[in-house]
GUKE-48466 format. One record per residue (C-alpha): x, y, z; residue number from 1. Coordinates in steps of 0.2 Angstrom, whole numbers, plus 5000, padded with zeros to 4 digits. Layout:
N
{{X,Y,Z},NUM}
...
END
This chain:
308
{{4634,4451,4701},1}
{{4634,4436,4689},2}
{{4645,4422,4684},3}
{{4654,4433,4671},4}
{{4659,4445,4684},5}
{{4665,4432,4695},6}
{{4676,4424,4682},7}
{{4683,4440,4675},8}
{{4686,4446,4693},9}
{{4695,4430,4698},10}
{{4707,4432,4683},11}
{{4710,4450,4686},12}
{{4714,4446,4704},13}
{{4727,4433,4699},14}
{{4735,4444,4685},15}
{{4736,4459,4696},16}
{{4745,4450,4709},17}
{{4757,4442,4696},18}
{{4753,4425,4704},19}
{{4743,4412,4694},20}
{{4726,4410,4702},21}
{{4722,4394,4711},22}
{{4711,4385,4698},23}
{{4705,4371,4710},24}
{{4687,4372,4714},25}
{{4690,4378,4732},26}
{{4702,4391,4725},27}
{{4690,4398,4713},28}
{{4676,4399,4727},29}
{{4688,4408,4739},30}
{{4692,4420,4725},31}
{{4674,4423,4722},32}
{{4672,4427,4740},33}
{{4687,4440,4739},34}
{{4678,4448,4725},35}
{{4662,4450,4735},36}
{{4672,4457,4749},37}
{{4680,4470,4738},38}
{{4664,4475,4730},39}
{{4656,4478,4747},40}
{{4670,4490,4752},41}
{{4672,4482,4769},42}
{{4680,4466,4778},43}
{{4671,4450,4775},44}
{{4674,4435,4786},45}
{{4666,4419,4779},46}
{{4666,4400,4782},47}
{{4656,4388,4772},48}
{{4656,4370,4780},49}
{{4650,4354,4771},50}
{{4642,4344,4785},51}
{{4644,4328,4776},52}
{{4662,4329,4769},53}
{{4670,4340,4782},54}
{{4676,4351,4768},55}
{{4676,4370,4770},56}
{{4680,4386,4761},57}
{{4681,4404,4767},58}
{{4691,4420,4769},59}
{{4697,4429,4784},60}
{{4690,4413,4793},61}
{{4702,4415,4808},62}
{{4698,4433,4811},63}
{{4688,4438,4826},64}
{{4672,4447,4824},65}
{{4659,4452,4837},66}
{{4643,4441,4839},67}
{{4630,4455,4840},68}
{{4613,4446,4841},69}
{{4620,4430,4833},70}
{{4625,4423,4850},71}
{{4606,4421,4853},72}
{{4606,4405,4842},73}
{{4618,4396,4854},74}
{{4608,4403,4869},75}
{{4592,4395,4863},76}
{{4602,4379,4860},77}
{{4609,4379,4877},78}
{{4591,4380,4885},79}
{{4585,4366,4874},80}
{{4601,4355,4878},81}
{{4598,4358,4897},82}
{{4579,4354,4896},83}
{{4583,4338,4886},84}
{{4595,4333,4900},85}
{{4583,4337,4913},86}
{{4594,4350,4922},87}
{{4581,4364,4920},88}
{{4563,4365,4917},89}
{{4559,4374,4901},90}
{{4541,4377,4906},91}
{{4547,4387,4921},92}
{{4538,4404,4920},93}
{{4548,4420,4924},94}
{{4544,4438,4925},95}
{{4553,4454,4922},96}
{{4551,4472,4926},97}
{{4551,4489,4917},98}
{{4569,4491,4923},99}
{{4575,4476,4912},100}
{{4567,4483,4896},101}
{{4579,4488,4882},102}
{{4576,4497,4866},103}
{{4572,4482,4855},104}
{{4559,4471,4864},105}
{{4544,4465,4853},106}
{{4541,4450,4863},107}
{{4545,4455,4881},108}
{{4536,4472,4880},109}
{{4520,4463,4875},110}
{{4522,4450,4889},111}
{{4528,4461,4903},112}
{{4512,4459,4913},113}
{{4511,4440,4912},114}
{{4529,4434,4910},115}
{{4534,4419,4899},116}
{{4542,4402,4900},117}
{{4560,4399,4897},118}
{{4556,4390,4881},119}
{{4545,4405,4875},120}
{{4560,4416,4879},121}
{{4572,4405,4869},122}
{{4560,4405,4854},123}
{{4558,4424,4855},124}
{{4577,4426,4857},125}
{{4580,4416,4841},126}
{{4565,4422,4830},127}
{{4563,4440,4835},128}
{{4580,4444,4842},129}
{{4572,4452,4857},130}
{{4585,4459,4868},131}
{{4577,4458,4885},132}
{{4572,4440,4882},133}
{{4591,4436,4878},134}
{{4597,4445,4894},135}
{{4583,4436,4905},136}
{{4587,4419,4898},137}
{{4606,4421,4899},138}
{{4604,4426,4917},139}
{{4593,4411,4921},140}
{{4606,4399,4913},141}
{{4620,4406,4923},142}
{{4626,4421,4913},143}
{{4639,4424,4900},144}
{{4651,4411,4908},145}
{{4638,4398,4906},146}
{{4636,4401,4887},147}
{{4655,4401,4885},148}
{{4656,4384,4894},149}
{{4643,4377,4883},150}
{{4653,4381,4868},151}
{{4668,4373,4876},152}
{{4659,4357,4879},153}
{{4654,4355,4861},154}
{{4672,4358,4855},155}
{{4672,4376,4851},156}
{{4687,4383,4860},157}
{{4686,4400,4851},158}
{{4669,4408,4854},159}
{{4665,4418,4870},160}
{{4652,4429,4878},161}
{{4658,4441,4891},162}
{{4644,4454,4893},163}
{{4625,4456,4892},164}
{{4615,4466,4879},165}
{{4618,4480,4874},166}
{{4636,4482,4880},167}
{{4641,4466,4871},168}
{{4639,4475,4855},169}
{{4653,4487,4858},170}
{{4666,4476,4849},171}
{{4679,4487,4839},172}
{{4692,4477,4828},173}
{{4705,4475,4842},174}
{{4692,4468,4855},175}
{{4693,4450,4861},176}
{{4678,4450,4872},177}
{{4661,4444,4865},178}
{{4669,4437,4849},179}
{{4671,4422,4838},180}
{{4678,4417,4821},181}
{{4669,4411,4805},182}
{{4678,4395,4806},183}
{{4673,4391,4824},184}
{{4655,4397,4822},185}
{{4651,4387,4806},186}
{{4657,4371,4815},187}
{{4647,4376,4830},188}
{{4631,4378,4820},189}
{{4635,4361,4812},190}
{{4637,4353,4829},191}
{{4621,4360,4836},192}
{{4610,4357,4820},193}
{{4617,4341,4813},194}
{{4627,4333,4827},195}
{{4623,4326,4844},196}
{{4623,4341,4855},197}
{{4604,4341,4855},198}
{{4592,4326,4853},199}
{{4582,4325,4837},200}
{{4566,4333,4844},201}
{{4576,4348,4850},202}
{{4586,4349,4834},203}
{{4570,4349,4824},204}
{{4562,4363,4835},205}
{{4578,4374,4834},206}
{{4579,4372,4815},207}
{{4560,4377,4814},208}
{{4564,4392,4824},209}
{{4578,4397,4812},210}
{{4568,4395,4797},211}
{{4554,4405,4805},212}
{{4567,4419,4808},213}
{{4564,4433,4796},214}
{{4578,4445,4801},215}
{{4589,4436,4788},216}
{{4578,4436,4773},217}
{{4588,4449,4765},218}
{{4605,4442,4769},219}
{{4613,4425,4765},220}
{{4596,4417,4762},221}
{{4591,4430,4748},222}
{{4605,4423,4737},223}
{{4600,4405,4738},224}
{{4590,4398,4724},225}
{{4572,4394,4725},226}
{{4568,4377,4732},227}
{{4582,4378,4746},228}
{{4578,4377,4764},229}
{{4588,4388,4775},230}
{{4587,4395,4793},231}
{{4598,4408,4801},232}
{{4602,4420,4815},233}
{{4608,4437,4811},234}
{{4616,4451,4821},235}
{{4619,4469,4818},236}
{{4629,4482,4828},237}
{{4638,4498,4826},238}
{{4640,4515,4834},239}
{{4636,4532,4825},240}
{{4651,4537,4815},241}
{{4659,4519,4816},242}
{{4659,4504,4805},243}
{{4644,4493,4805},244}
{{4644,4475,4808},245}
{{4632,4463,4799},246}
{{4632,4445,4804},247}
{{4622,4430,4797},248}
{{4625,4412,4803},249}
{{4614,4397,4799},250}
{{4612,4382,4788},251}
{{4606,4379,4770},252}
{{4599,4363,4762},253}
{{4597,4360,4743},254}
{{4582,4352,4735},255}
{{4592,4339,4725},256}
{{4601,4330,4739},257}
{{4615,4342,4741},258}
{{4625,4340,4757},259}
{{4619,4352,4770},260}
{{4630,4368,4772},261}
{{4632,4378,4788},262}
{{4638,4396,4786},263}
{{4645,4409,4797},264}
{{4647,4426,4788},265}
{{4653,4443,4796},266}
{{4654,4459,4786},267}
{{4662,4474,4794},268}
{{4656,4488,4782},269}
{{4666,4504,4781},270}
{{4655,4519,4786},271}
{{4649,4527,4770},272}
{{4632,4535,4774},273}
{{4615,4529,4771},274}
{{4619,4515,4759},275}
{{4629,4505,4772},276}
{{4615,4493,4777},277}
{{4610,4490,4759},278}
{{4628,4487,4754},279}
{{4630,4474,4768},280}
{{4614,4465,4764},281}
{{4619,4464,4746},282}
{{4636,4457,4751},283}
{{4629,4444,4762},284}
{{4616,4439,4749},285}
{{4630,4436,4736},286}
{{4638,4423,4748},287}
{{4622,4413,4746},288}
{{4626,4411,4728},289}
{{4643,4404,4733},290}
{{4634,4392,4744},291}
{{4625,4384,4730},292}
{{4641,4382,4720},293}
{{4650,4374,4735},294}
{{4636,4362,4738},295}
{{4635,4355,4720},296}
{{4642,4337,4720},297}
{{4646,4338,4702},298}
{{4660,4351,4706},299}
{{4671,4336,4711},300}
{{4676,4342,4728},301}
{{4686,4328,4737},302}
{{4677,4317,4750},303}
{{4684,4316,4768},304}
{{4677,4309,4784},305}
{{4662,4317,4791},306}
{{4666,4327,4807},307}
{{4648,4329,4814},308}
END
């Protein structure tokens, strides 16, 4: 999908609706996102948030989507926040049993004999998306209610977690539990990575974990130009015979002083056989191209007060 496709599609979209297309910079970017959604044959929820100006653009930004594993980013942040505040010892070592193991456990399976520190569990939860690590860490921090309370404490009144892995992945479109919205999560990522939720050392640590996370290399980050620095946390869920949910949340920083952008992308791909994952990855990678356009200062987007 190149620039000609975007422009042509935008004009066709406006003409087809018999309504003049919004030719403002933000309007054009939103139209591009709509074209990406249509090409993907699914429902795309996106929020791109400029952490310097406070400006944002997106589609379906207030629609609720399940977290899947993307909640693990905030879980790791909660551990680092409590450790920095001195309310928990991040070097506390915990152990687990075979009964706590789940299907995807690249870290906890290897460490079942020796256990791990809470900090190691947080890093594994973020970088490898290890499911037992997330459950063990969530339990140690007070359960789903504690993570939801963390979001409320940093100004996110929307996001919530209600269950543990793997039950929390069962989120049909009408479900309210274990959900968030693109608008809420893009700002939560901004608050954690660029705000005062974490001290500088912990922010740097968490950003490093996000950059080292490889599960998103074929999603939003695949669409960013060479030279950009980005980190993310992905999520994937879906039952046999149902729609698949593909998620990518994170940050992107351009090489030419572009304002850092946080993003929250949720794609609900309609069941269409073996190509569903490839189609979802392509859809999310195309959002990466829009991030570059959104971050370009020369687009003349209005400056407003910084929110984080």
